[in-house]
Residue frames relative to the residue before (quaternion, step in Angstrom):
aa qw qx qy qz dx dy dz
M 1.0000 0.0000 0.0000 0.0000 0.00 0.00 0.00
S 0.4029 -0.6965 0.5340 0.2597 3.67 -1.12 0.74
T 0.4891 -0.6302 0.5386 0.2713 3.42 -1.24 0.66
I 0.0865 -0.8229 0.5585 0.0583 3.73 -0.60 0.93
L 0.7752 0.0020 -0.1065 0.6226 3.63 1.37 -0.13
S 0.1198 -0.7837 0.6094 0.0064 3.27 -1.23 1.04
V 0.1600 -0.7827 0.5999 0.0431 3.62 -0.74 1.07
K 0.0123 -0.8425 0.5322 -0.0829 3.52 -0.48 1.11
N 0.8631 -0.1005 0.0603 0.4913 3.56 -0.72 1.21
L 0.2846 0.7926 -0.4878 0.2298 3.55 1.12 0.67
S 0.0384 0.7872 -0.5996 0.1387 3.50 -0.71 1.45
V 0.0035 -0.7589 0.6511 0.0040 3.56 -1.19 0.67
K 0.0635 -0.7861 0.6116 -0.0634 3.36 -1.04 1.20
I 0.0212 -0.7988 0.6000 0.0389 3.68 -0.68 0.88
A 0.7959 -0.0748 -0.0648 0.5973 3.50 -0.38 1.39
N 0.8018 -0.2197 0.2027 0.5175 3.56 -0.40 -1.23
D 0.5778 0.6222 -0.3115 0.4266 3.41 1.42 -0.31
I 0.2298 -0.7624 0.5900 0.1337 3.68 -0.74 1.04
I 0.2925 -0.7822 0.5447 0.0768 3.46 -0.61 1.38
L 0.7637 -0.0418 0.0907 0.6377 3.49 1.05 -1.09
D 0.1335 -0.8103 0.5703 0.0175 3.48 -0.93 0.91
N 0.8512 -0.2065 0.1020 0.4716 3.64 -0.41 1.27
I 0.1317 0.8074 -0.5558 0.1481 3.66 0.69 1.02
N 0.0843 0.7905 -0.6041 0.0565 3.62 -0.81 0.93
F 0.2893 0.7239 -0.5975 0.1877 3.55 -0.88 0.95
D 0.2523 -0.7079 0.6330 0.1860 3.62 -1.30 0.38
V 0.1968 -0.7290 0.6331 0.1707 3.39 -1.31 0.51
Q 0.2642 -0.7356 0.6058 0.1482 3.68 -0.76 1.00
K 0.5983 -0.5065 0.4669 0.4093 3.56 -1.45 0.48
Q 0.8269 0.2107 -0.1974 0.4826 3.65 -1.05 0.76
D 0.3623 0.7180 -0.4838 0.3453 3.65 1.25 0.44
F 0.0965 -0.7305 0.6671 0.1101 3.54 -1.24 0.58
I 0.0688 0.8477 -0.5239 0.0456 3.61 -0.31 1.08
I 0.1798 -0.7670 0.6101 0.0844 3.58 -1.06 0.78
F 0.2319 -0.7383 0.6297 0.0684 3.36 -1.11 1.20
T 0.0534 0.7693 -0.6307 0.0866 3.67 -0.75 0.95
G 0.3740 0.6803 -0.5738 0.2611 3.39 -1.49 0.28
P 0.6990 -0.5612 0.2724 0.3496 3.60 -1.26 0.18
N 0.6425 -0.4973 0.3807 0.4415 3.60 -1.03 0.31
G 0.7690 0.3140 -0.2174 0.5126 3.56 -0.94 0.88
G 0.5607 0.6785 -0.3793 0.2852 3.54 1.21 -0.22
G 0.5896 -0.5833 0.3152 0.4613 3.57 1.42 -0.32
K 0.3759 0.7456 -0.4897 0.2510 3.62 1.08 0.02
S 0.7382 0.4147 -0.2751 0.4554 3.60 0.74 -0.81
T 0.5704 0.5935 -0.3533 0.4445 3.51 1.33 -0.51
I 0.6481 0.4794 -0.3296 0.4914 3.52 1.07 -0.81
C 0.6612 0.4816 -0.3670 0.4429 3.68 0.80 -0.71
N 0.6337 0.5516 -0.3140 0.4422 3.60 1.02 -0.79
L 0.6854 0.4911 -0.2697 0.4651 3.55 1.06 -0.84
I 0.6084 0.5584 -0.3308 0.4567 3.48 1.18 -0.65
S 0.7491 0.3962 -0.1822 0.4987 3.45 1.15 -1.09
S 0.3987 -0.7310 0.4494 0.3235 3.58 1.24 -0.12
L 0.3329 0.7667 -0.4281 0.3435 3.43 1.06 1.03
T 0.7337 0.3003 -0.2019 0.5751 3.47 1.34 0.25
N 0.3895 -0.6886 0.5627 0.2398 3.55 -1.34 0.54
L 0.3605 0.7176 -0.5508 0.2272 3.75 0.96 0.28
K 0.4321 -0.6742 0.5455 0.2473 3.46 -1.17 0.60
C 0.0385 0.8381 -0.5438 0.0200 3.46 -0.78 0.85
S 0.2977 -0.6857 0.6024 0.2798 3.61 -1.16 0.19
G 0.6298 0.4933 -0.4292 0.4193 3.42 -1.43 0.41
K 0.4520 -0.6952 0.5042 0.2413 3.71 -1.26 -0.14
V 0.0850 -0.7098 0.6869 0.1307 3.54 -1.20 0.52
E 0.0520 -0.8193 0.5710 -0.0065 3.69 -0.49 1.15
I 0.0637 -0.7818 0.6197 -0.0281 3.58 -0.65 1.28
T 0.5374 -0.6249 0.4765 0.3059 3.44 -1.02 0.95
K 0.5317 -0.6681 0.4434 0.2726 3.56 -0.92 1.13
G 0.8174 0.2359 -0.2342 0.4705 3.36 -0.96 0.98
M 0.5204 0.6631 -0.4368 0.3142 3.59 1.22 0.00
K 0.3340 -0.7114 0.5813 0.2110 3.64 -1.04 0.65
L 0.0304 -0.7548 0.6551 -0.0102 3.52 -0.85 1.17
T 0.1209 -0.7585 0.6395 0.0315 3.41 -1.20 0.91
H 0.0788 -0.8225 0.5633 -0.0027 3.65 -0.91 0.87
A 0.1834 -0.7297 0.6536 0.0819 3.51 -1.14 0.91
P 0.2213 -0.8047 0.5294 0.1525 3.58 -0.20 1.17
Q 0.7365 -0.4047 0.2606 0.4752 3.56 -1.27 0.14
K 0.7897 0.0728 0.0556 0.6066 3.59 1.06 -1.03
L 0.2402 -0.7098 0.6466 0.1428 3.40 -1.20 0.68
N 0.0345 -0.7879 0.6143 -0.0235 3.43 -0.82 1.10
P 0.1905 -0.8148 0.5420 0.0776 3.52 0.01 1.43
P 0.4725 -0.6654 0.4908 0.3051 3.72 -0.80 0.78
K 0.4703 -0.6710 0.5045 0.2720 3.49 -0.98 0.92
S 0.6692 0.5135 -0.3242 0.4282 3.57 1.06 -0.60
L 0.7380 0.3179 -0.2510 0.5397 3.64 1.38 0.18
P 0.0747 -0.8534 0.5159 0.0049 3.50 0.38 1.32
I 0.1627 0.7963 -0.5772 0.0792 3.64 0.39 1.03
S 0.6124 -0.5523 0.4484 0.3446 3.46 -1.41 0.13
V 0.5817 -0.5433 0.4261 0.4300 3.57 -1.12 0.15
R 0.5792 0.5548 -0.3631 0.4743 3.65 0.97 -0.71
D 0.6982 0.4594 -0.2948 0.4633 3.66 0.74 -1.06
F 0.5746 0.5568 -0.3743 0.4688 3.70 1.11 -0.78
F 0.6970 0.4782 -0.2899 0.4489 3.72 0.69 -1.00
E 0.6090 0.5825 -0.3895 0.3717 3.56 1.03 -0.61
Y 0.5679 0.6353 -0.3385 0.3992 3.57 1.24 -0.79
S 0.7774 0.3437 -0.1676 0.4995 3.64 1.08 -0.79
G 0.7779 -0.3344 0.1949 0.4950 3.57 1.26 0.18
G 0.5498 -0.6376 0.3702 0.3925 3.63 1.30 0.16
V 0.6942 -0.4934 0.3537 0.3868 3.53 -1.54 0.33
Q 0.6504 0.5368 -0.3509 0.4070 3.64 0.95 -0.92
D 0.6546 0.5213 -0.3525 0.4188 3.70 1.07 -0.48
I 0.4824 0.6635 -0.4432 0.3614 3.61 1.12 -0.09
E 0.5020 -0.6543 0.4296 0.3680 3.67 -0.83 1.01
P 0.5560 -0.6409 0.4190 0.3232 3.63 -0.98 0.83
C 0.6423 0.5095 -0.3996 0.4102 3.65 1.01 -0.45
V 0.5561 0.5547 -0.4253 0.4497 3.61 1.13 -0.17
N 0.6590 0.4817 -0.3071 0.4893 3.66 0.86 -0.71
K 0.6296 0.5598 -0.3332 0.4234 3.55 1.09 -0.60
F 0.8086 0.2611 -0.1313 0.5106 3.55 0.96 -0.88
F 0.6516 0.3858 -0.2718 0.5939 3.69 1.30 -0.17
T 0.1760 -0.7254 0.6477 0.1526 3.58 -1.08 0.73
I 0.0243 0.8390 -0.5340 0.1015 3.51 -0.49 1.36
S 0.4614 0.7174 -0.4403 0.2804 3.54 1.42 -0.45
D 0.7091 0.4947 -0.3051 0.3992 3.60 0.84 -0.71
L 0.6129 0.5812 -0.2823 0.4549 3.46 1.53 -0.23
L 0.5130 0.7070 -0.4134 0.2571 3.52 1.23 -0.73
D 0.7973 0.3550 -0.2061 0.4426 3.66 0.74 -0.77
K 0.4917 0.6191 -0.4660 0.3971 3.46 1.32 0.17
K 0.5618 -0.5861 0.4762 0.3377 3.48 -1.44 0.39
L 0.5793 -0.6421 0.3787 0.3297 3.61 -0.80 0.99
D 0.7304 0.4244 -0.2608 0.4672 3.57 0.97 -0.95
S 0.6066 0.5563 -0.3851 0.4174 3.70 1.19 0.23
L 0.5359 0.6799 -0.3792 0.3267 3.50 1.31 -0.19
S 0.4523 -0.6256 0.5151 0.3724 3.63 -1.04 0.39
G 0.7314 -0.4373 0.2828 0.4402 3.55 -1.40 0.17
G 0.6516 0.5308 -0.3148 0.4410 3.57 0.92 -1.02
Q 0.6834 0.5059 -0.2954 0.4356 3.51 0.89 -1.06
L 0.6367 0.5482 -0.2949 0.4552 3.50 1.06 -0.94
Q 0.6562 0.5107 -0.3187 0.4551 3.60 0.95 -0.80
K 0.5876 0.5707 -0.3236 0.4736 3.61 1.18 -0.75
I 0.7043 0.4431 -0.2690 0.4850 3.51 0.89 -0.95
N 0.6169 0.5471 -0.3292 0.4602 3.58 1.06 -0.54
L 0.6388 0.4777 -0.3013 0.5224 3.62 1.17 -0.71
C 0.6147 0.5775 -0.3359 0.4193 3.54 0.83 -0.95
N 0.6495 0.5601 -0.2673 0.4393 3.52 0.93 -1.28
A 0.7856 0.4021 -0.1778 0.4354 3.53 0.87 -0.80
I 0.6709 0.4673 -0.2636 0.5119 3.47 1.28 -0.50
R 0.1668 0.8344 -0.4781 0.2175 3.57 0.38 1.40
Q 0.5925 -0.5882 0.4391 0.3319 3.49 -1.18 0.75
S 0.7046 0.4495 -0.2562 0.4856 3.66 1.07 -0.81
S 0.5147 0.6270 -0.4622 0.3583 3.71 1.04 -0.19
D 0.3272 -0.7134 0.5981 0.1622 3.50 -1.23 0.76
L 0.7569 0.0743 -0.0158 0.6491 3.53 1.24 -0.67
I 0.1369 -0.7738 0.6174 0.0357 3.63 -0.68 1.15
I 0.0906 -0.7743 0.6249 0.0421 3.75 -0.75 0.88
L 0.0139 -0.8041 0.5940 -0.0200 3.56 -0.73 1.02
D 0.1199 -0.8452 0.5192 0.0405 3.62 -0.27 1.22
E 0.8059 -0.2467 0.0384 0.5369 3.47 -0.21 1.47
P 0.0686 -0.9029 0.4231 -0.0324 3.45 0.81 1.24
D 0.6382 0.5378 -0.3077 0.4569 3.56 1.33 -0.39
Q 0.3622 0.7474 -0.4808 0.2812 3.68 1.32 0.12
N 0.8724 0.1759 -0.0937 0.4464 3.49 -0.92 0.84
L 0.5812 0.6025 -0.3514 0.4191 3.45 1.34 -0.18
D 0.4147 -0.6958 0.5066 0.2954 3.66 -1.00 0.70
F 0.7561 -0.4452 0.1950 0.4384 3.64 -1.07 0.21
E 0.6206 0.5964 -0.2654 0.4344 3.39 1.33 -0.98
S 0.7083 0.4492 -0.2350 0.4913 3.37 1.06 -1.09
Q 0.5958 0.5420 -0.3722 0.4612 3.63 1.12 -0.50
E 0.6187 0.5048 -0.3472 0.4917 3.71 1.08 -0.69
S 0.6785 0.4935 -0.3224 0.4384 3.61 0.89 -0.71
L 0.5549 0.5701 -0.3600 0.4873 3.51 1.32 -0.67
Y 0.7100 0.4773 -0.3141 0.4116 3.60 0.63 -0.98
K 0.5771 0.5691 -0.3500 0.4696 3.55 1.30 -0.53
I 0.6326 0.5548 -0.2938 0.4536 3.47 1.06 -0.88
L 0.6299 0.5304 -0.2979 0.4829 3.48 1.03 -1.06
I 0.6327 0.5379 -0.3077 0.4645 3.61 0.83 -0.98
E 0.6834 0.4855 -0.2840 0.4654 3.61 0.78 -1.01
L 0.6577 0.5032 -0.3237 0.4576 3.60 0.95 -0.93
K 0.5818 0.5658 -0.3426 0.4734 3.53 1.12 -0.59
R 0.7046 0.5135 -0.2511 0.4205 3.45 0.78 -1.26
I 0.7131 0.4267 -0.2119 0.5142 3.54 1.08 -0.80
K 0.4818 -0.7340 0.3805 0.2905 3.50 1.37 0.34
K 0.2936 0.7099 -0.5885 0.2520 3.77 0.97 0.71
T 0.4344 -0.6307 0.5917 0.2516 3.45 -1.39 0.68
V 0.0930 0.8158 -0.5500 0.1526 3.42 -0.70 1.44
I 0.1358 -0.7232 0.6685 0.1081 3.57 -1.20 0.66
V 0.0073 -0.7947 0.6061 -0.0305 3.52 -0.86 1.09
V 0.2811 -0.7450 0.5945 0.1121 3.41 -0.93 1.20
S 0.1864 0.7974 -0.5511 0.1602 3.72 -0.49 0.91
H 0.3860 -0.6757 0.6028 0.1763 3.44 -1.40 0.62
D 0.6544 0.5566 -0.2580 0.4419 3.48 1.24 -0.87
I 0.0068 -0.8451 0.5340 -0.0237 3.57 0.83 1.03
H 0.6509 0.5734 -0.3044 0.3936 3.61 0.93 -0.94
R 0.6794 0.4508 -0.2736 0.5103 3.52 1.10 -0.85
L 0.6715 0.4796 -0.3223 0.4638 3.63 0.97 -0.60
S 0.5866 0.5558 -0.4018 0.4307 3.69 1.22 -0.42
K 0.5311 0.6105 -0.4581 0.3680 3.70 0.98 -0.14
D 0.8308 0.1560 -0.0779 0.5285 3.69 1.04 -0.75
F 0.7244 0.4126 -0.2203 0.5064 3.58 1.26 0.04
N 0.2202 0.8125 -0.5121 0.1704 3.62 1.08 0.72
D 0.7556 0.3883 -0.2490 0.4651 3.49 1.07 -0.62
T 0.4859 0.6482 -0.4450 0.3816 3.75 1.22 0.44
K 0.5915 -0.5526 0.4479 0.3798 3.44 -1.31 0.23
V 0.0295 -0.8163 0.5766 0.0168 3.61 -0.97 0.77
F 0.0578 -0.8141 0.5748 0.0595 3.64 -0.57 0.96
C 0.2712 -0.7354 0.6052 0.1390 3.63 -0.72 1.05
I 0.0172 -0.8336 0.5509 -0.0363 3.64 -0.32 1.20
N 0.1700 0.7107 -0.6724 0.1178 3.49 -1.11 0.99
K 0.7903 -0.1854 -0.0099 0.5839 3.44 0.23 1.55
T 0.7835 0.0014 -0.0345 0.6204 3.55 0.98 -0.72
I 0.5496 -0.5990 0.4303 0.3924 3.70 -1.08 0.03
H 0.2690 -0.8134 0.5017 0.1197 3.51 -0.36 1.48
C 0.8007 -0.1570 0.0951 0.5702 3.56 1.00 -0.73
G 0.0264 -0.8341 0.5509 -0.0109 3.64 -0.94 0.30
D 0.5361 0.6321 -0.4904 0.2694 3.63 -1.36 -0.63
S 0.8253 -0.1554 0.0956 0.5344 3.69 0.73 -0.75
I 0.6346 -0.5076 0.4238 0.4000 3.49 -1.35 0.40
K 0.6461 0.5356 -0.3188 0.4406 3.66 1.07 -0.70
Q 0.6250 0.5384 -0.3045 0.4762 3.46 1.08 -0.69
V 0.6446 0.5127 -0.3102 0.4747 3.56 1.01 -0.98
H 0.6572 0.4875 -0.3206 0.4771 3.64 1.00 -0.91
D 0.6903 0.5390 -0.2845 0.3899 3.58 0.78 -1.03
Q 0.7400 0.4229 -0.2122 0.4780 3.40 1.21 -0.77
H 0.3480 -0.7930 0.4028 0.2962 3.45 1.65 0.00
C 0.2393 0.8162 -0.4726 0.2308 3.48 0.91 1.09
I 0.5796 0.5887 -0.3993 0.3975 3.47 1.33 -0.47
V 0.1480 -0.7812 0.6044 0.0494 3.45 -1.10 0.93
H 0.2086 -0.7700 0.5836 0.1514 3.78 -0.49 0.92
D 0.2914 -0.7490 0.5786 0.1391 3.40 -0.97 1.08
């Protein structure tokens, strides 16, 4: 497999607080990677630095293969009230409705939301749109930061079916999740990094369990 993303010696420090300390990992094409660990451990910061969604100053390198398309669903989508665009128009910015992975349409019902204003949606509806916008056929790397946020139980189960399908069709995915026990049912053979300012352990869910890396908030 070819390396499409390489994170080398990535560190972030704000005043005297260490946010990230010497993070190193590679992402190969078709990898499915889970980031877990405590709140405040730096998981979202890593995702935001990879996606250039933060102005934080860092040392080290994030090297992404030239021409690669990266799509990112942050923890929360905050549509500006001053830009009352429709859901359909929002999708157009990232490639249109037709580019959304078919498995998303199979497990999430969004057709009745397309002509609604983005800023009129409920938290659960907005999270579905956030995820749909990131999970695209044309994406080379999909990053989902705590994708089950604001979803009810039924929608969470649909989300896990989507994740299983993305793994089956060999999409390259990074998922940030605290629900490692739920993921262990279907993702035992995936790479898992337990992150708390640095990478404490990884390679598999079993290793994370065996080394007692999981921290419950």
